[in-house]
C-alpha positions as CSV (number, residue, x, y, z in Angstrom):
1,X,0.1,0.0,0.0
2,X,1.2,3.5,-0.8
3,X,1.7,6.0,1.9
4,X,0.7,9.6,1.0
5,X,3.8,11.3,0.0
6,X,4.1,14.7,1.7
7,X,6.3,17.6,0.4
8,X,9.9,16.9,1.2
9,X,9.2,13.1,1.8
10,X,10.5,12.1,-1.6
11,X,14.2,11.2,-0.7
12,X,16.4,8.8,-2.6
13,X,17.8,5.9,-0.6
14,X,20.7,3.5,-1.5
15,X,18.8,0.2,-2.0
16,X,19.3,-3.2,-3.5
17,X,16.8,-3.7,-6.2
18,X,15.6,-6.7,-8.3
19,X,13.6,-6.3,-11.4
20,X,12.4,-9.5,-12.9
21,X,10.1,-10.2,-15.9
22,X,8.3,-13.6,-16.2
23,X,8.9,-14.5,-19.8
24,X,6.1,-15.7,-22.0
25,X,3.4,-14.3,-19.5
26,X,1.4,-12.4,-22.1
27,X,1.3,-15.1,-24.6
28,X,0.2,-17.6,-21.9
29,X,-2.6,-15.3,-21.0
30,X,-3.8,-15.2,-24.5
31,X,-3.8,-19.0,-24.8
32,X,-5.4,-19.4,-21.5
33,X,-8.7,-18.0,-22.8
34,X,-9.4,-21.4,-24.5
35,X,-7.2,-23.6,-22.3
36,X,-8.5,-24.1,-18.7
37,X,-5.1,-25.9,-17.8
38,X,-3.0,-22.9,-18.8
39,X,-5.3,-20.6,-16.8
40,X,-4.9,-22.9,-13.7
41,X,-1.0,-22.7,-14.1
42,X,-1.2,-18.9,-14.6
43,X,-3.2,-18.7,-11.3
44,X,-0.7,-20.9,-9.4
45,X,2.3,-18.8,-10.7
46,X,0.5,-15.5,-9.7
47,X,-0.4,-17.0,-6.3
48,X,3.2,-18.0,-5.6
49,X,4.5,-14.5,-6.6
50,X,1.7,-12.8,-4.6
51,X,2.6,-14.9,-1.5
52,X,6.3,-13.8,-1.9
53,X,5.3,-10.1,-2.2
54,X,3.0,-10.3,0.9
55,X,5.5,-12.2,3.0
56,X,8.0,-9.6,2.0
57,X,6.0,-6.8,3.3
58,X,5.3,-8.6,6.6
59,X,9.0,-9.2,7.3
60,X,9.3,-5.7,8.7
61,X,12.8,-5.2,7.4
62,X,12.1,-2.2,5.1
63,X,11.4,-4.4,2.1
64,X,9.1,-3.1,-0.5
65,X,7.9,-5.5,-3.3
66,X,5.2,-5.5,-5.9
67,X,4.0,-7.6,-8.9
68,X,2.3,-5.9,-11.8
69,X,1.6,-7.2,-15.4
70,X,4.5,-9.6,-15.9
71,X,7.1,-7.9,-13.6
72,X,8.3,-8.6,-10.1
73,X,10.1,-5.8,-8.4
74,X,11.5,-5.4,-4.8
75,X,14.1,-3.4,-2.9
76,X,15.6,-3.0,0.5
77,X,18.5,-1.3,2.2
78,X,21.3,-4.0,2.6
79,X,22.3,-3.1,6.2
80,X,22.1,-6.7,7.5
81,X,24.0,-9.3,5.3
82,X,22.2,-12.2,7.1
83,X,18.9,-10.8,6.2
84,X,20.0,-10.1,2.7
85,X,21.1,-13.8,2.4
86,X,17.6,-15.0,3.4
87,X,15.8,-12.5,1.1
88,X,17.9,-13.5,-1.9
89,X,17.3,-17.1,-1.0
90,X,13.6,-16.5,-1.0
91,X,13.8,-14.8,-4.4
92,X,16.0,-17.6,-5.8
93,X,13.5,-20.2,-4.5
94,X,10.5,-18.4,-6.1
95,X,12.2,-18.2,-9.5
96,X,13.2,-21.8,-9.1
97,X,9.6,-22.9,-8.4
98,X,8.3,-20.9,-11.3
99,X,10.8,-22.6,-13.7
100,X,11.0,-26.2,-12.3
101,X,7.3,-26.7,-11.4
102,X,5.6,-24.4,-14.0
103,X,8.1,-24.1,-16.9
104,X,8.4,-20.2,-16.9
105,X,11.7,-18.6,-17.6
106,X,12.6,-15.3,-15.9
107,X,14.8,-12.4,-16.9
108,X,16.0,-9.3,-15.1
109,X,18.7,-7.8,-13.0
110,X,19.7,-7.1,-9.5
111,X,21.3,-3.5,-8.9
112,X,22.2,-1.2,-6.2
113,X,21.8,2.5,-6.2
114,X,19.7,5.6,-5.6
115,X,16.0,4.7,-5.4
116,X,12.6,6.0,-4.1
117,X,10.3,3.0,-3.3
118,X,6.9,3.6,-1.7
119,X,4.5,0.7,-2.4
120,X,3.9,0.5,-6.0
121,X,5.5,4.0,-6.6
122,X,9.1,3.4,-7.6
123,X,11.7,5.5,-9.5
124,X,15.3,6.5,-9.5
125,X,18.7,5.8,-11.3
126,X,18.7,2.2,-9.8
127,X,15.4,1.3,-11.5
128,X,16.6,2.9,-14.8
129,X,19.7,0.7,-14.6
130,X,17.8,-2.5,-13.7
131,X,15.4,-1.9,-16.7
132,X,18.2,-1.2,-19.1
133,X,20.0,-4.4,-18.1
134,X,16.8,-6.5,-18.4
135,X,15.9,-5.1,-21.7
136,X,19.3,-4.8,-23.5
137,X,21.9,-6.8,-21.7
138,X,20.4,-9.9,-20.0
139,X,19.1,-11.3,-23.3
140,X,18.8,-14.8,-22.1
141,X,16.5,-16.2,-19.3
142,X,18.8,-15.1,-16.5
143,X,18.8,-12.4,-13.7
144,X,22.0,-10.5,-14.1
145,X,23.7,-9.5,-10.9
146,X,25.2,-6.1,-11.6
147,X,28.6,-5.2,-10.4
148,X,27.1,-2.7,-8.0
149,X,25.2,-5.4,-6.3
150,X,27.7,-8.2,-6.2
151,X,29.6,-7.0,-3.0
152,X,26.3,-7.2,-1.0
153,X,25.6,-10.8,-2.2
154,X,29.2,-11.8,-1.5
155,X,28.9,-10.4,2.0
156,X,25.6,-12.2,2.5
157,X,27.1,-15.6,1.6
158,X,30.0,-15.0,4.0
159,X,27.5,-14.6,6.6
160,X,25.0,-17.2,5.5
161,X,24.5,-20.7,6.9
162,X,27.3,-23.3,6.2
163,X,24.9,-25.4,4.3
164,X,24.1,-22.6,1.8
165,X,25.8,-21.8,-1.5
166,X,29.3,-20.4,-1.6
167,X,27.9,-17.7,-3.9
168,X,24.5,-16.6,-5.2
169,X,25.6,-16.0,-8.7
170,X,27.3,-17.7,-11.6
171,X,29.7,-16.4,-14.2
172,X,28.4,-16.7,-17.8
173,X,30.2,-17.2,-21.1
174,X,29.9,-13.4,-21.9
175,X,31.5,-12.2,-18.6
176,X,28.2,-11.5,-16.9
177,X,27.1,-12.8,-13.5
178,X,23.6,-14.1,-13.0
179,X,21.6,-15.4,-10.1
180,X,21.9,-19.2,-9.6
181,X,18.2,-20.1,-9.7
182,X,19.0,-23.8,-10.0
183,X,20.8,-24.0,-6.7
184,X,19.2,-26.8,-4.7
185,X,17.3,-28.3,-7.7
186,X,17.1,-31.9,-9.1
187,X,18.0,-31.2,-12.6
188,X,17.4,-34.5,-14.5
189,X,13.6,-34.1,-15.1
190,X,14.0,-30.4,-15.8
191,X,16.5,-31.2,-18.6
192,X,14.2,-33.7,-20.1
193,X,11.3,-31.2,-20.1
194,X,13.3,-28.4,-21.7
195,X,14.4,-30.8,-24.5
196,X,10.7,-31.4,-25.2
197,X,10.1,-27.5,-25.1
198,X,13.0,-27.2,-27.6
199,X,11.6,-29.8,-29.9
200,X,8.1,-28.2,-29.7
201,X,9.4,-24.7,-30.5
202,X,12.1,-25.7,-33.0
203,X,10.6,-23.4,-35.7
204,X,10.9,-20.4,-33.4
205,X,14.6,-19.3,-33.3
206,X,14.0,-16.9,-30.4
207,X,12.6,-19.6,-28.1
208,X,15.2,-22.2,-29.3
209,X,17.9,-19.7,-28.2
210,X,16.4,-19.5,-24.8
211,X,16.1,-23.2,-24.4
212,X,19.6,-23.8,-25.6
213,X,21.0,-21.2,-23.1
214,X,19.2,-23.0,-20.3
215,X,20.3,-26.5,-21.3
216,X,23.9,-25.1,-21.3
217,X,23.3,-23.7,-17.8
218,X,22.0,-27.0,-16.6
219,X,25.0,-28.9,-18.0
220,X,27.5,-26.5,-16.5
221,X,25.6,-26.5,-13.3
222,X,25.7,-30.3,-13.1
223,X,29.4,-30.3,-13.7
224,X,30.0,-27.6,-11.1
225,X,28.1,-29.5,-8.5
226,X,29.7,-32.8,-9.2
227,X,33.1,-31.1,-8.7
228,X,32.0,-29.6,-5.4
229,X,30.5,-32.7,-3.9
230,X,32.9,-34.3,-1.5
231,X,34.2,-37.8,-2.3
232,X,33.0,-40.4,0.3
């Protein structure tokens, strides 16, 4: 809920910001008109996202989050690295569920900078940067972790639980870092499903490119995990 902004109340704060688009959302809505199953899946995804947003507001940690159209946005002041770890984990878990259970890719960015965020009212240089990265740089179904934000995610992992990941992001082939949404996943069934999607969409080069990127990510993730798994 937005608070009434009084004169002088609009002050930029230094905040971590995530800006994430759920890819294929509009097309799914159009197809759901004649397909009850697609409508059901849309409702399940929207409910999962709304639960995440509501829980974020109830945490009482100065988090502001909202979901509108096909975009999820949230921000907070990263004063507590332990809290930042848990909140990034909640975001990672949400995007993992949306992908693994419902087959929706996500694309976006995590940035840090000047931002005004009051309920659904949000603007500032950090948002402009997040939008620019999502639209022009991310390209593939990944959430790019910008250089300005990486130090806070690094500090969060240093203060996170021992059973957690060593880092929340992965280095991609083009030098960009992206949120590791597959951490903690069983990848075998997902890989089979994505290969089915690729075959289904083989005449659509844009979709094939997204599927191929995700399959490469799964392959590299599997190799990385096998290397990190202790030998009995």
